FIPA-448784 format. One line per 5 residues: number of its first residue (from 1); for each residue y, x, z of N, C-alpha, C, O. Coordinates in steps of 0.05 Angstrom, whole numbers. Each point is the difference from the previous one (the first is absolute). Last residue first. Layout:
# residues N
NUM> Y,X,Z,Y,X,Z,Y,X,Z,Y,X,Z ~ ...;
END
This chain:
# residues 119
119> 422,73,9,29,13,-5,-4,26,11,19,16,0 ~ -93,-106,-33,8,35,13,31,4,-5,12,-7,-21 ~ -44,-99,6,12,27,-4,-1,18,12,18,2,16 ~ -60,-104,-34,-3,23,16,12,18,-20,-7,3,-23 ~ 15,-112,20,1,23,-9,-1,14,19,11,-7,21;
114> -33,-82,-5,12,-4,-25,-1,30,-19,-7,1,-24 ~ -66,-43,100,20,31,-5,10,-7,-24,-14,1,-20 ~ -33,-78,86,-3,12,-30,23,24,5,18,-2,17 ~ -76,-34,69,25,-2,-13,2,12,-29,-11,22,-3 ~ -48,-51,103,-6,8,-30,28,-11,-14,9,-23,1;
109> -46,31,110,17,-12,-19,1,11,-22,9,22,4 ~ -74,-28,83,5,17,-26,20,-21,-22,-7,-19,-13 ~ -33,22,133,21,-17,-25,2,20,-23,11,21,6 ~ -93,-20,77,28,12,-14,9,-17,-21,-14,-12,-15 ~ -67,26,104,13,-29,-17,29,23,-11,13,14,15;
104> -118,25,14,28,-6,14,12,-18,-26,-10,-3,-22 ~ -76,38,4,0,-21,13,26,-12,18,2,-22,11 ~ -9,107,-61,-28,-3,21,-4,-27,7,-19,-4,15 ~ 85,63,-72,-2,-18,22,-14,-6,17,6,0,24 ~ -14,43,-109,2,20,24,13,-12,24,3,14,21;
99> -31,-74,-96,-23,14,14,4,23,15,-18,9,14 ~ 87,-51,-61,-16,-19,18,-19,9,15,-3,-4,24 ~ 45,58,-87,18,-11,23,-14,-4,15,-5,15,20 ~ -36,-19,-99,-3,28,11,15,-2,30,-12,7,21 ~ 22,-76,-80,-23,-8,12,-8,33,17,-13,1,21;
94> 96,-7,-72,1,-19,26,-30,1,4,-1,3,24 ~ 8,51,-96,13,11,19,3,-20,32,-2,9,23 ~ -36,-36,-111,-16,16,18,15,13,20,-13,6,21 ~ 54,-69,-72,-21,-12,19,-13,14,10,-10,-6,22 ~ 82,40,-78,7,-16,26,-22,-6,10,-2,9,23;
89> 5,39,-103,-16,5,19,14,-10,27,-4,12,21 ~ 33,-30,-110,-26,-2,3,-19,7,22,-23,-6,3 ~ 118,18,-18,-5,-24,12,-35,-4,-5,-13,-15,15 ~ 61,104,15,-5,-12,-26,-11,-34,10,-13,-6,20 ~ 69,51,60,-21,7,-8,0,-11,-31,19,-15,-5;
84> 34,49,102,4,-13,-36,-24,9,-8,-9,23,2 ~ 41,-40,111,-10,15,-24,3,-9,-26,7,-23,-4 ~ 10,16,117,7,-1,-25,-7,11,-23,7,23,-3 ~ -13,-60,117,-17,16,-21,10,-9,-26,-2,-24,-5 ~ 39,1,113,2,-11,-36,-10,23,-9,13,20,6;
79> -20,-47,105,10,15,-30,-10,-12,-23,-17,-16,-4 ~ 49,-25,111,-18,8,-24,3,18,-13,23,9,1 ~ 0,-60,95,9,18,-16,-18,3,-21,-23,0,9 ~ 57,-89,43,-23,20,-1,8,16,-21,11,-8,-21 ~ 50,-71,85,-10,22,-29,-20,11,7,-5,3,24;
74> 62,-41,41,-5,-20,-17,-10,12,-29,8,-8,-22 ~ -31,31,129,24,9,-26,-10,-20,-16,-22,-11,0 ~ 16,-8,107,-16,7,-29,16,1,-23,16,-17,-7 ~ -14,52,113,20,-17,-15,-26,1,-26,-16,18,-5 ~ 14,-7,119,-10,13,-25,17,-22,-21,9,-22,7;
69> -2,53,104,6,-19,-25,-12,15,-22,-2,25,-1 ~ -4,21,81,-8,-26,13,6,-23,-26,-10,-23,1 ~ 34,120,-1,-27,-9,0,-11,-24,9,-24,-3,3 ~ 117,34,-4,-13,23,17,-38,-11,-3,-17,3,18 ~ 87,-24,-104,10,5,31,-23,16,13,-11,19,-11;
64> -43,-53,-70,29,-3,3,7,0,23,-15,-12,16 ~ -71,26,-92,8,2,35,32,-1,-1,12,11,-18 ~ -68,-54,-63,9,27,9,12,-9,27,10,-21,7 ~ -80,-25,-91,11,4,25,8,21,11,-16,19,3 ~ 0,-53,-104,-10,14,15,19,-8,28,23,-8,-3;
59> -44,-67,-76,21,25,10,-13,25,18,-22,-8,7 ~ -29,-85,-59,20,6,29,2,34,-6,-18,16,-4 ~ -2,-85,-87,-6,22,21,12,18,19,14,20,-6 ~ 20,-77,-62,-19,-16,17,-5,15,23,8,-3,24 ~ 65,58,-77,-21,-17,-8,-5,-28,24,17,-9,16;
54> 46,102,-55,1,-19,22,-14,-28,-15,7,-14,-18 ~ 11,141,15,-16,-36,-18,2,-24,26,-5,3,23 ~ 41,111,-54,0,-26,20,-10,-24,-12,5,-11,-21 ~ -20,122,-17,22,-29,1,-12,-13,21,-22,6,9 ~ 16,97,-69,2,-18,31,8,-21,-3,20,-3,-13;
49> -63,57,-76,17,-12,18,-8,-8,28,-22,-8,8 ~ -17,78,-89,-5,-15,19,31,-8,17,14,17,11 ~ -67,15,-116,21,2,20,-5,-17,23,-13,-20,-3 ~ -54,68,-69,8,-20,13,27,8,8,6,24,1 ~ -84,13,-76,16,-1,24,17,-18,6,9,-13,-19;
44> -111,30,-33,26,-17,-2,18,13,22,-14,6,19 ~ -86,16,-42,24,9,-15,26,-9,-5,15,6,-19 ~ -96,-32,65,-2,-12,-23,19,18,-20,3,-4,-24 ~ -6,25,108,-35,-1,-7,3,-8,-27,-14,11,-17 ~ 89,-26,75,2,31,-9,-31,3,-17,0,18,-17;
39> 15,-104,56,17,12,-21,6,23,-15,9,4,-23 ~ -62,-28,109,-13,-11,-23,15,3,-32,-12,4,-21 ~ 55,29,100,-32,23,-5,-8,-15,-22,-3,11,-22 ~ 71,-65,57,14,21,-11,-25,23,-13,2,13,-21 ~ -23,-85,75,4,-11,-25,16,24,-15,-2,0,-24;
34> -29,14,117,-17,-9,-20,-1,-9,-29,-20,0,-15 ~ 97,22,81,-22,24,-4,-22,-1,-21,-5,16,-18 ~ 61,-86,58,14,11,-21,-18,21,-20,-4,2,-24 ~ -15,-63,108,-15,-5,-23,14,20,-24,-11,1,-22 ~ 50,-19,108,-28,23,-2,-18,-4,-20,-22,12,0;
29> 111,-62,10,-1,31,-1,-19,10,-1,-2,20,-14 ~ -4,-115,-33,4,12,31,1,26,-5,-13,10,-19 ~ 43,-62,-70,-26,10,21,9,8,20,22,10,1 ~ 7,-49,-107,8,-4,34,-23,11,14,-23,-6,-7 ~ 44,31,-92,-19,-2,11,13,-4,27,10,20,10;
24> 15,-17,-121,4,5,27,-12,-13,21,-2,-25,-3 ~ 4,54,-103,-17,-12,19,14,13,26,2,24,5 ~ 25,-34,-112,7,10,21,-19,-13,24,-1,-24,-1 ~ -16,36,-111,6,-14,19,2,16,26,-13,21,3 ~ 16,-13,-121,-5,8,25,8,-15,21,21,-14,-4;
19> -9,18,-97,-30,-12,5,-1,8,30,-23,0,8 ~ 94,22,-48,5,-30,4,-26,-8,5,-6,-23,7 ~ 23,119,-23,14,-11,21,-8,-30,8,-5,-7,23 ~ -17,49,-110,-21,-1,27,14,-5,21,-14,-15,14 ~ 64,0,-90,-21,-15,-3,-23,4,25,-15,-17,10;
14> 122,51,2,-27,6,-19,-23,-20,9,-5,-6,24 ~ 119,-5,-21,-25,-3,19,-21,10,-21,0,-8,-23 ~ 88,50,6,-7,-26,-7,-24,-2,22,-7,21,12 ~ 47,65,-21,27,-25,2,-15,-23,4,8,-14,19 ~ -71,95,7,16,-15,-26,16,-16,12,-1,-9,23;
9> -73,88,22,31,-11,-7,-2,-14,-21,-15,8,-18 ~ -85,5,40,26,18,-5,24,-22,8,-1,-25,4 ~ -86,18,56,10,-10,-26,17,24,-5,6,18,16 ~ -72,-26,63,11,20,-13,6,-9,-28,-16,7,-18 ~ -17,-67,87,32,15,6,5,17,-26,22,-2,-12;
4> -109,-37,41,3,-18,-21,40,10,-2,15,-12,-16 ~ -102,75,26,20,-5,17,15,-20,-18,5,6,-24 ~ -109,4,-3,22,10,3,27,-5,15,2,-24,4 ~ -113,17,5,23,-15,-2,21,19,-3,2,19,16;
END
């Protein structure tokens, strides 16, 4: 599998970049290593973002004051692992990430890449 972001510079969108997808996976911090190692095995690079997520899931409890009170945080800390793949390889990469998670839940956002230019 070749790296999808190795395209030549052009002023116009290339046909090759039109057939690429961006995968962004929202995972718990402890699952980042398994996702990134699965991507590295496939020859893909990734970018990792720290994010805060508000959901139905209860937030963390944090001790406050002199230890007698606790406050529930309104958000959960998560990570986003993002990569760019060829459109034909999307299903293969998603299934590999699912296998790497080993049953933990995650959200995969798949979006089209209009153009990719290396500068």
